[in-house]
GUSE-583988 format. One record per residue (C-alpha): x, y, z; residue number from 1; residue in one letter. Coordinates in steps of 0.05 Angstrom, whole numbers, plus 5000, padded with zeros to 4 digits. Layout:
<nodes>
{node {X,Y,Z},NUM,"a"} ...
</nodes>
This chain:
<nodes>
{node {5124,5615,8906},1,"x"} {node {5158,5682,8912},2,"x"} {node {5165,5686,8836},3,"x"} {node {5091,5671,8827},4,"x"} {node {5071,5727,8876},5,"x"} {node {5117,5776,8840},6,"x"} {node {5086,5758,8773},7,"x"} {node {5015,5766,8800},8,"x"} {node {5034,5834,8829},9,"x"} {node {5061,5857,8762},10,"x"} {node {4999,5835,8726},11,"x"} {node {4955,5870,8777},12,"x"} {node {4995,5934,8769},13,"x"} {node {4991,5930,8693},14,"x"} {node {4916,5919,8696},15,"x"} {node {4908,5978,8743},16,"x"} {node {4948,6022,8695},17,"x"} {node {4906,6001,8635},18,"x"} {node {4842,6012,8674},19,"x"} {node {4866,6081,8694},20,"x"} {node {4882,6100,8622},21,"x"} {node {4816,6073,8597},22,"x"} {node {4779,6111,8651},23,"x"} {node {4815,6175,8630},24,"x"} {node {4796,6164,8558},25,"x"} {node {4724,6150,8577},26,"x"} {node {4717,6212,8619},27,"x"} {node {4752,6258,8567},28,"x"} {node {4698,6291,8524},29,"x"} {node {4709,6277,8449},30,"x"} {node {4728,6341,8411},31,"x"} {node {4693,6368,8349},32,"x"} {node {4722,6385,8280},33,"x"} {node {4704,6429,8221},34,"x"} {node {4725,6416,8149},35,"x"} {node {4704,6439,8080},36,"x"} {node {4724,6471,8014},37,"x"} {node {4737,6545,7998},38,"x"} {node {4719,6567,7927},39,"x"} {node {4708,6632,7890},40,"x"} {node {4643,6653,7857},41,"x"} {node {4663,6616,7793},42,"x"} {node {4671,6551,7831},43,"x"} {node {4748,6551,7828},44,"x"} {node {4782,6522,7890},45,"x"} {node {4825,6573,7926},46,"x"} {node {4892,6549,7951},47,"x"} {node {4925,6585,8009},48,"x"} {node {4862,6617,8037},49,"x"} {node {4864,6625,8113},50,"x"} {node {4806,6593,8150},51,"x"} {node {4793,6611,8223},52,"x"} {node {4745,6585,8275},53,"x"} {node {4725,6642,8321},54,"x"} {node {4694,6637,8390},55,"x"} {node {4656,6692,8426},56,"x"} {node {4691,6759,8423},57,"x"} {node {4724,6740,8356},58,"x"} {node {4776,6699,8392},59,"x"} {node {4811,6650,8344},60,"x"} {node {4811,6578,8370},61,"x"} {node {4835,6545,8306},62,"x"} {node {4869,6565,8241},63,"x"} {node {4885,6528,8176},64,"x"} {node {4905,6543,8105},65,"x"} {node {4871,6510,8046},66,"x"} {node {4908,6461,8002},67,"x"} {node {4914,6457,7927},68,"x"} {node {4841,6435,7921},69,"x"} {node {4815,6488,7969},70,"x"} {node {4805,6438,8026},71,"x"} {node {4816,6451,8100},72,"x"} {node {4805,6417,8166},73,"x"} {node {4807,6444,8237},74,"x"} {node {4803,6393,8294},75,"x"} {node {4806,6390,8370},76,"x"} {node {4750,6441,8379},77,"x"} {node {4713,6443,8445},78,"x"} {node {4637,6437,8437},79,"x"} {node {4604,6505,8432},80,"x"} {node {4580,6559,8384},81,"x"} {node {4629,6586,8333},82,"x"} {node {4639,6629,8271},83,"x"} {node {4680,6603,8212},84,"x"} {node {4714,6656,8170},85,"x"} {node {4756,6649,8106},86,"x"} {node {4802,6705,8081},87,"x"} {node {4848,6713,8021},88,"x"} {node {4884,6770,7985},89,"x"} {node {4838,6811,7939},90,"x"} {node {4776,6774,7965},91,"x"} {node {4722,6797,8013},92,"x"} {node {4722,6752,8076},93,"x"} {node {4668,6698,8076},94,"x"} {node {4637,6678,8141},95,"x"} {node {4589,6625,8167},96,"x"} {node {4560,6644,8234},97,"x"} {node {4521,6610,8289},98,"x"} {node {4555,6543,8279},99,"x"} {node {4536,6498,8338},100,"x"} {node {4585,6441,8350},101,"x"} {node {4565,6384,8396},102,"x"} {node {4609,6331,8428},103,"x"} {node {4645,6292,8374},104,"x"} {node {4612,6331,8317},105,"x"} {node {4644,6332,8248},106,"x"} {node {4616,6393,8213},107,"x"} {node {4625,6410,8139},108,"x"} {node {4627,6484,8123},109,"x"} {node {4640,6504,8050},110,"x"} {node {4655,6578,8039},111,"x"} {node {4653,6622,7977},112,"x"} {node {4700,6680,7968},113,"x"} {node {4681,6739,7925},114,"x"} {node {4731,6784,7888},115,"x"} {node {4734,6855,7914},116,"x"} {node {4714,6880,7844},117,"x"} {node {4658,6830,7834},118,"x"} {node {4584,6848,7833},119,"x"} {node {4570,6796,7888},120,"x"} {node {4607,6840,7938},121,"x"} {node {4584,6909,7924},122,"x"} {node {4562,6935,7857},123,"x"} {node {4610,6941,7798},124,"x"} {node {4652,7003,7798},125,"x"} {node {4697,6989,7739},126,"x"} {node {4687,7009,7667},127,"x"} {node {4697,6960,7610},128,"x"} {node {4769,6948,7589},129,"x"} {node {4796,6936,7519},130,"x"} {node {4805,6861,7533},131,"x"} {node {4740,6851,7572},132,"x"} {node {4718,6808,7605},133,"x"} {node {4779,6812,7650},134,"x"} {node {4765,6754,7697},135,"x"} {node {4820,6713,7665},136,"x"} {node {4869,6771,7669},137,"x"} {node {4846,6799,7736},138,"x"} {node {4911,6795,7774},139,"x"} {node {4904,6751,7836},140,"x"} {node {4962,6745,7884},141,"x"} {node {4984,6673,7887},142,"x"} {node {5007,6637,7950},143,"x"} {node {5079,6652,7967},144,"x"} {node {5128,6595,7963},145,"x"} {node {5140,6596,8038},146,"x"} {node {5068,6605,8058},147,"x"} {node {5043,6546,8100},148,"x"} {node {4988,6506,8067},149,"x"} {node {4950,6443,8085},150,"x"} {node {4963,6376,8052},151,"x"} {node {4909,6323,8055},152,"x"} {node {4940,6254,8060},153,"x"} {node {4903,6196,8027},154,"x"} {node {4908,6152,8088},155,"x"} {node {4909,6202,8144},156,"x"} {node {4890,6270,8170},157,"x"} {node {4909,6337,8141},158,"x"} {node {4977,6362,8162},159,"x"} {node {5008,6431,8160},160,"x"} {node {5069,6438,8116},161,"x"} {node {5106,6492,8077},162,"x"} {node {5104,6493,8001},163,"x"} {node {5178,6508,8001},164,"x"} {node {5190,6445,8040},165,"x"} {node {5152,6405,7988},166,"x"} {node {5194,6434,7932},167,"x"} {node {5265,6453,7949},168,"x"} {node {5271,6496,7886},169,"x"} {node {5203,6527,7870},170,"x"} {node {5195,6556,7801},171,"x"} {node {5155,6615,7777},172,"x"} {node {5092,6600,7737},173,"x"} {node {5086,6629,7667},174,"x"} {node {5023,6635,7626},175,"x"} {node {5017,6664,7556},176,"x"} {node {4959,6686,7513},177,"x"} {node {4961,6703,7439},178,"x"} {node {4901,6736,7406},179,"x"} {node {4882,6759,7336},180,"x"} {node {4824,6808,7326},181,"x"} {node {4797,6844,7266},182,"x"} {node {4743,6895,7251},183,"x"} {node {4724,6965,7271},184,"x"} {node {4746,6973,7343},185,"x"} {node {4730,7047,7345},186,"x"} {node {4776,7106,7357},187,"x"} {node {4848,7080,7356},188,"x"} {node {4827,7007,7351},189,"x"} {node {4814,6993,7277},190,"x"} {node {4841,6940,7231},191,"x"} {node {4872,6874,7250},192,"x"} {node {4909,6868,7316},193,"x"} {node {4958,6814,7339},194,"x"} {node {4969,6815,7414},195,"x"} {node {5013,6773,7459},196,"x"} {node {5008,6774,7536},197,"x"} {node {5057,6740,7583},198,"x"} {node {5039,6731,7657},199,"x"} {node {5095,6709,7704},200,"x"} {node {5079,6693,7776},201,"x"} {node {5140,6697,7820},202,"x"} {node {5157,6652,7879},203,"x"} {node {5138,6706,7929},204,"x"} {node {5068,6713,7900},205,"x"} {node {5081,6777,7860},206,"x"} {node {5058,6781,7788},207,"x"} {node {5090,6810,7726},208,"x"} {node {5049,6820,7662},209,"x"} {node {5077,6841,7594},210,"x"} {node {5033,6856,7534},211,"x"} {node {5046,6877,7463},212,"x"} {node {4993,6896,7411},213,"x"} {node {5012,6908,7338},214,"x"} {node {4961,6929,7286},215,"x"} {node {4966,6905,7215},216,"x"} {node {4929,6963,7182},217,"x"} {node {4971,7019,7152},218,"x"} {node {4946,7090,7145},219,"x"} {node {4920,7118,7079},220,"x"} {node {4982,7163,7074},221,"x"} {node {5033,7107,7081},222,"x"} {node {5052,7112,7155},223,"x"} {node {5064,7048,7195},224,"x"} {node {5012,7012,7237},225,"x"} {node {4995,7029,7309},226,"x"} {node {5028,6993,7367},227,"x"} {node {5020,6987,7442},228,"x"} {node {5068,6962,7496},229,"x"} {node {5046,6950,7567},230,"x"} {node {5081,6925,7630},231,"x"} {node {5048,6913,7697},232,"x"} {node {5072,6892,7766},233,"x"} {node {5031,6871,7826},234,"x"} {node {5053,6852,7896},235,"x"} {node {5028,6844,7966},236,"x"} {node {5035,6903,8014},237,"x"} {node {5024,6914,8088},238,"x"} {node {4956,6911,8121},239,"x"} {node {4933,6854,8077},240,"x"} {node {4930,6896,8015},241,"x"} {node {4958,6897,7944},242,"x"} {node {4995,6946,7900},243,"x"} {node {4995,6951,7824},244,"x"} {node {5038,6991,7775},245,"x"} {node {5026,6995,7700},246,"x"} {node {5069,7030,7648},247,"x"} {node {5044,7036,7576},248,"x"} {node {5068,7065,7511},249,"x"} {node {5024,7076,7449},250,"x"} {node {5038,7100,7380},251,"x"} {node {4982,7117,7331},252,"x"} {node {5007,7143,7265},253,"x"} {node {4937,7136,7236},254,"x"} {node {4913,7197,7275},255,"x"} {node {4905,7264,7240},256,"x"} {node {4894,7330,7277},257,"x"} {node {4875,7401,7260},258,"x"} {node {4926,7435,7216},259,"x"} {node {4944,7371,7180},260,"x"} {node {4990,7342,7233},261,"x"} {node {4994,7267,7237},262,"x"} {node {5009,7216,7291},263,"x"} {node {4995,7211,7366},264,"x"} {node {5041,7181,7418},265,"x"} {node {5026,7171,7492},266,"x"} {node {5065,7148,7553},267,"x"} {node {5025,7128,7614},268,"x"} {node {5042,7107,7685},269,"x"} {node {4985,7085,7730},270,"x"} {node {4990,7059,7802},271,"x"} {node {4940,7037,7854},272,"x"} {node {4944,7010,7925},273,"x"} {node {4892,6979,7970},274,"x"} {node {4897,6970,8045},275,"x"} {node {4852,6936,8096},276,"x"} {node {4851,6973,8162},277,"x"} {node {4819,6917,8202},278,"x"} {node {4753,6887,8180},279,"x"} {node {4716,6953,8179},280,"x"} {node {4757,7000,8134},281,"x"} {node {4786,6993,8063},282,"x"} {node {4828,7049,8032},283,"x"} {node {4849,7054,7959},284,"x"} {node {4893,7108,7930},285,"x"} {node {4934,7121,7868},286,"x"} {node {4929,7155,7801},287,"x"} {node {4952,7162,7730},288,"x"} {node {5006,7206,7699},289,"x"} {node {5012,7209,7624},290,"x"} {node {5044,7250,7569},291,"x"} {node {5013,7259,7500},292,"x"} {node {5050,7282,7438},293,"x"} {node {5017,7304,7374},294,"x"} {node {5031,7374,7346},295,"x"} {node {5056,7391,7416},296,"x"} {node {5060,7360,7485},297,"x"} {node {5009,7353,7540},298,"x"} {node {5019,7327,7611},299,"x"} {node {4964,7305,7658},300,"x"} {node {4959,7278,7728},301,"x"} {node {4895,7243,7751},302,"x"} {node {4895,7220,7824},303,"x"} {node {4840,7181,7859},304,"x"} {node {4821,7158,7929},305,"x"} {node {4767,7111,7952},306,"x"} {node {4748,7096,8024},307,"x"} {node {4698,7041,8043},308,"x"} {node {4672,7031,8113},309,"x"} {node {4639,6965,8132},310,"x"} {node {4598,6978,8195},311,"x"} {node {4571,6906,8191},312,"x"} {node {4569,6845,8147},313,"x"} {node {4513,6872,8102},314,"x"} {node {4526,6947,8101},315,"x"} {node {4579,6989,8067},316,"x"} {node {4590,7064,8061},317,"x"} {node {4637,7088,8007},318,"x"} {node {4668,7155,7989},319,"x"} {node {4702,7162,7921},320,"x"} {node {4743,7219,7891},321,"x"} {node {4765,7209,7819},322,"x"} {node {4794,7253,7766},323,"x"} {node {4796,7201,7710},324,"x"} {node {4741,7158,7681},325,"x"} {node {4789,7100,7668},326,"x"} {node {4825,7087,7734},327,"x"} {node {4783,7100,7796},328,"x"} {node {4809,7044,7841},329,"x"} {node {4851,6982,7844},330,"x"} {node {4801,6946,7799},331,"x"} {node {4814,6998,7745},332,"x"} {node {4880,6963,7732},333,"x"} {node {4850,6893,7726},334,"x"} {node {4872,6899,7654},335,"x"} {node {4938,6931,7635},336,"x"} {node {4913,6951,7565},337,"x"} {node {4900,7025,7560},338,"x"} {node {4850,7066,7521},339,"x"} {node {4874,7119,7472},340,"x"} {node {4872,7187,7507},341,"x"} {node {4843,7247,7470},342,"x"} {node {4889,7307,7463},343,"x"} {node {4875,7365,7416},344,"x"} {node {4898,7436,7403},345,"x"} {node {4846,7484,7431},346,"x"} {node {4842,7559,7417},347,"x"} {node {4894,7563,7362},348,"x"} {node {4892,7583,7289},349,"x"} {node {4893,7523,7242},350,"x"} {node {4920,7477,7295},351,"x"} {node {4981,7518,7313},352,"x"} {node {5013,7507,7381},353,"x"} {node {5044,7565,7419},354,"x"} {node {5059,7635,7394},355,"x"} {node {5011,7693,7387},356,"x"} {node {4965,7653,7340},357,"x"} {node {4975,7586,7374},358,"x"} {node {4932,7547,7421},359,"x"} {node {4947,7497,7476},360,"x"} {node {4945,7421,7473},361,"x"} {node {4888,7401,7519},362,"x"} {node {4860,7336,7546},363,"x"} {node {4796,7317,7581},364,"x"} {node {4795,7332,7655},365,"x"} {node {4746,7333,7712},366,"x"} {node {4731,7315,7784},367,"x"} {node {4681,7264,7809},368,"x"} {node {4659,7258,7882},369,"x"} {node {4610,7206,7906},370,"x"} {node {4580,7179,7970},371,"x"} {node {4547,7111,7964},372,"x"} {node {4508,7067,8013},373,"x"} {node {4504,6993,7998},374,"x"} {node {4466,6937,8031},375,"x"} {node {4470,6863,8015},376,"x"} {node {4405,6824,8010},377,"x"} {node {4421,6750,8010},378,"x"} {node {4470,6741,7952},379,"x"} {node {4448,6806,7918},380,"x"} {node {4458,6879,7935},381,"x"} {node {4426,6947,7928},382,"x"} {node {4463,7013,7925},383,"x"} {node {4442,7085,7929},384,"x"} {node {4493,7139,7911},385,"x"} {node {4496,7215,7906},386,"x"} {node {4550,7245,7862},387,"x"} {node {4576,7313,7841},388,"x"} {node {4617,7321,7777},389,"x"} {node {4656,7377,7746},390,"x"} {node {4676,7358,7675},391,"x"} {node {4726,7401,7638},392,"x"} {node {4730,7392,7562},393,"x"} {node {4690,7326,7557},394,"x"} {node {4706,7282,7498},395,"x"} {node {4652,7281,7443},396,"x"} {node {4656,7224,7393},397,"x"} {node {4632,7217,7322},398,"x"} {node {4637,7177,7258},399,"x"} {node {4648,7194,7185},400,"x"} {node {4704,7212,7138},401,"x"} {node {4738,7277,7161},402,"x"} {node {4770,7319,7107},403,"x"} {node {4827,7368,7118},404,"x"} {node {4776,7424,7113},405,"x"} {node {4735,7393,7169},406,"x"} {node {4796,7388,7213},407,"x"} {node {4815,7460,7200},408,"x"} {node {4743,7482,7214},409,"x"} {node {4744,7447,7281},410,"x"} {node {4811,7473,7302},411,"x"} {node {4783,7532,7341},412,"x"} {node {4752,7525,7409},413,"x"} {node {4744,7449,7408},414,"x"} {node {4801,7416,7369},415,"x"} {node {4790,7353,7328},416,"x"} {node {4829,7288,7321},417,"x"} {node {4809,7239,7266},418,"x"} {node {4825,7164,7260},419,"x"} {node {4837,7152,7186},420,"x"} {node {4831,7076,7193},421,"x"} {node {4763,7072,7227},422,"x"} {node {4736,7138,7199},423,"x"} {node {4718,7161,7269},424,"x"} {node {4736,7226,7305},425,"x"} {node {4735,7260,7372},426,"x"} {node {4737,7331,7397},427,"x"} {node {4734,7367,7463},428,"x"} {node {4666,7396,7482},429,"x"} {node {4643,7450,7530},430,"x"} {node {4655,7437,7604},431,"x"} {node {4598,7434,7654},432,"x"} {node {4581,7415,7725},433,"x"} {node {4526,7368,7748},434,"x"} {node {4497,7331,7807},435,"x"} {node {4455,7268,7807},436,"x"} {node {4436,7203,7839},437,"x"} {node {4448,7130,7821},438,"x"} {node {4407,7069,7843},439,"x"} {node {4432,6999,7828},440,"x"} {node {4405,6930,7843},441,"x"} {node {4444,6866,7829},442,"x"} {node {4423,6794,7838},443,"x"} {node {4455,6727,7819},444,"x"} {node {4419,6685,7768},445,"x"} {node {4467,6626,7776},446,"x"} {node {4531,6616,7814},447,"x"} {node {4570,6650,7759},448,"x"} {node {4520,6697,7725},449,"x"} {node {4494,6763,7751},450,"x"} {node {4438,6810,7730},451,"x"} {node {4439,6884,7745},452,"x"} {node {4390,6942,7738},453,"x"} {node {4414,7014,7745},454,"x"} {node {4380,7083,7744},455,"x"} {node {4420,7148,7739},456,"x"} {node {4401,7221,7737},457,"x"} {node {4444,7281,7720},458,"x"} {node {4465,7322,7661},459,"x"} {node {4500,7309,7595},460,"x"} {node {4517,7348,7531},461,"x"} {node {4462,7353,7480},462,"x"} {node {4460,7381,7409},463,"x"} {node {4420,7443,7392},464,"x"} {node {4429,7450,7317},465,"x"} {node {4396,7411,7261},466,"x"} {node {4424,7369,7204},467,"x"} {node {4446,7430,7164},468,"x"} {node {4494,7453,7218},469,"x"} {node {4569,7451,7208},470,"x"} {node {4620,7425,7258},471,"x"} {node {4636,7493,7288},472,"x"} {node {4561,7506,7296},473,"x"} {node {4550,7438,7328},474,"x"} {node {4608,7448,7375},475,"x"} {node {4585,7516,7397},476,"x"} {node {4513,7491,7404},477,"x"} {node {4530,7435,7453},478,"x"} {node {4499,7449,7521},479,"x"} {node {4488,7412,7586},480,"x"} {node {4418,7384,7593},481,"x"} {node {4384,7346,7651},482,"x"} {node {4367,7274,7633},483,"x"} {node {4358,7204,7661},484,"x"} {node {4390,7138,7640},485,"x"} {node {4373,7066,7654},486,"x"} {node {4416,7003,7645},487,"x"} {node {4400,6929,7645},488,"x"} {node {4462,6885,7646},489,"x"} {node {4484,6813,7649},490,"x"} {node {4555,6793,7668},491,"x"} {node {4591,6730,7686},492,"x"} {node {4603,6660,7662},493,"x"} {node {4558,6603,7639},494,"x"} {node {4590,6546,7677},495,"x"} {node {4567,6488,7633},496,"x"} {node {4592,6517,7567},497,"x"} {node {4648,6561,7596},498,"x"} {node {4620,6622,7559},499,"x"} {node {4641,6689,7588},500,"x"} {node {4599,6749,7573},501,"x"} {node {4581,6820,7589},502,"x"} {node {4518,6847,7557},503,"x"} {node {4482,6912,7571},504,"x"} {node {4428,6956,7543},505,"x"} {node {4436,7028,7566},506,"x"} {node {4381,7077,7548},507,"x"} {node {4385,7152,7551},508,"x"} {node {4355,7207,7506},509,"x"} {node {4383,7202,7436},510,"x"} {node {4396,7277,7431},511,"x"} {node {4452,7269,7483},512,"x"} {node {4523,7259,7456},513,"x"} {node {4557,7245,7523},514,"x"} {node {4534,7196,7577},515,"x"} {node {4494,7214,7638},516,"x"} {node {4536,7199,7701},517,"x"} {node {4599,7190,7658},518,"x"} {node {4641,7163,7716},519,"x"} {node {4596,7103,7729},520,"x"} {node {4608,7031,7710},521,"x"} {node {4566,7025,7647},522,"x"} {node {4573,7096,7620},523,"x"} {node {4615,7070,7562},524,"x"} {node {4561,7020,7541},525,"x"} {node {4514,7059,7495},526,"x"} {node {4448,7024,7479},527,"x"} {node {4458,6950,7460},528,"x"} {node {4530,6928,7473},529,"x"} {node {4560,6860,7490},530,"x"} {node {4624,6820,7494},531,"x"} {node {4625,6744,7488},532,"x"} {node {4684,6697,7496},533,"x"} {node {4670,6624,7480},534,"x"} {node {4718,6565,7488},535,"x"} {node {4725,6528,7422},536,"x"} {node {4732,6452,7424},537,"x"} {node {4726,6395,7375},538,"x"} {node {4745,6332,7412},539,"x"} {node {4820,6323,7409},540,"x"} {node {4826,6357,7342},541,"x"} {node {4836,6427,7371},542,"x"} {node {4884,6446,7427},543,"x"} {node {4856,6467,7495},544,"x"} {node {4857,6541,7510},545,"x"} {node {4828,6563,7443},546,"x"} {node {4772,6616,7448},547,"x"} {node {4731,6658,7400},548,"x"} {node {4713,6729,7418},549,"x"} {node {4661,6779,7394},550,"x"} {node {4660,6852,7419},551,"x"} {node {4603,6898,7398},552,"x"} {node {4586,6969,7421},553,"x"} {node {4520,7002,7401},554,"x"} {node {4500,6946,7354},555,"x"} {node {4439,6982,7327},556,"x"} {node {4476,7049,7316},557,"x"} {node {4426,7087,7359},558,"x"} {node {4433,7159,7382},559,"x"} {node {4468,7185,7319},560,"x"} {node {4462,7261,7309},561,"x"} {node {4477,7283,7237},562,"x"} {node {4512,7346,7214},563,"x"} {node {4545,7370,7150},564,"x"} {node {4619,7368,7135},565,"x"} {node {4656,7425,7102},566,"x"} {node {4649,7391,7033},567,"x"} {node {4575,7376,7042},568,"x"} {node {4573,7302,7062},569,"x"} {node {4540,7278,7127},570,"x"} {node {4577,7263,7191},571,"x"} {node {4549,7239,7257},572,"x"} {node {4558,7251,7330},573,"x"} {node {4543,7194,7378},574,"x"} {node {4551,7178,7451},575,"x"} {node {4587,7114,7428},576,"x"} {node {4595,7101,7353},577,"x"} {node {4582,7029,7332},578,"x"} {node {4642,6982,7336},579,"x"} {node {4646,6909,7317},580,"x"} {node {4707,6865,7329},581,"x"} {node {4717,6789,7328},582,"x"} {node {4777,6744,7336},583,"x"} {node {4810,6683,7365},584,"x"} {node {4855,6675,7426},585,"x"} {node {4899,6618,7450},586,"x"} {node {4922,6610,7521},587,"x"} {node {4982,6565,7535},588,"x"} 
</nodes>
């Protein structure tokens, strides 16, 4: 009897305990959860992006990092109103506001991150690079080996692990790209070129890029082909920013300068750093130092600074100070390939350097200051900017066969350098100062393709003499003239075919030989210009990673201004002489 009572008592106690636990579960309010995928504007999943759920007052109540497929999940959220924000290095934070979570809700929030240099953020500030489009070679800081990421288990919830725990000996990733191009690539870019680029991503997320470019064309006087060597390094820095350093060496024996001197060699070191001071302030600073050797030596230093204030999610105010048209911010080093700088002897007799009859080796210089106000409208943006430029010795380009007499005739106040492979030339024009405005509107056509309209006012160099003028007369007749310019552009990727393109038509008066607003993004795109890179496939017959490229500037050869050479044949000045290049590239 006693045993029976004891058993009944135990069963009653167990029942009471189970009832108590069940009651606790019933009275505990089920929590909510948020999950989704983080991608960039091209639809590529972003691994290692940090996703936060923020309550009132920007208080973080949940944090997760995306996995290899860009997926995240944040659970155990109390019902309420939240903001979901995703952040990653070199991307603008993406947010989804006013998210109302009810009891037991399972919300899906997909977020799209936009590159800091992309037109979806603010409007494009970078000029075209020699290997445009640069989206494949835009350096993006990878996730560090010890950075925590999320793993989504097939039969369970997402758990937080470290990538170093998943792989006890992580290895650096290496990518290579070989390309072959041929055609008239303009000043310093003629003939056939074979280029090889190696991109090595280290375990800590830093990036090392090496590039070599060797031309096959030899000069008409038997000198070797041109060559270019580039090395770049990128790493994370404090305050959620990034730092880049690029060192380049170029040798161009095909160049001929006043006085009969041949060859041009350059050494360049460019650096840039970007810092995020909270969510409201971005600071970029850096510059370029280079040395040029031809008949003498020239040194130049070109610093820049860019400050962007974000008073809200849709507004941005930017101040920019630049002394170079090539590198004006961190995005100026998206590509490590460098353009050929122009250096010429100015003020000497027959190209002599130094001495009582000698001149000085000069390069283009200047100072650009700009204040811009930008507002986002949906996925597009509109920008209004006011700028002030002082341009010292602007580069003026032309096309035609330059004789030794032409070079000697242009050796006075302007200096001339001729490319004997492409039959193009450049000289330094008269400096001037100008002020103007720029209005830009951008709008996405698809998730990867953007359209842009731009209006600019200001001054540029124009010719005064007619066809019968000689080079010295044309050079002395160049003068600053007020003008307007308009650009319609298309840039991005066709997702279905994988085609990458940048096309623009930039109109300005044909009498001008330098661009209006020469520091702006499309100033190097005269009239009809485009770049197309198309993946090439034929079932399994061709290897993956094969692409065809076409690069054209000023297709219709518009804006040419004729003048007479010393021996009577016709040469032309042009804002951008026509160039046409095509080739194949293979990424492996």
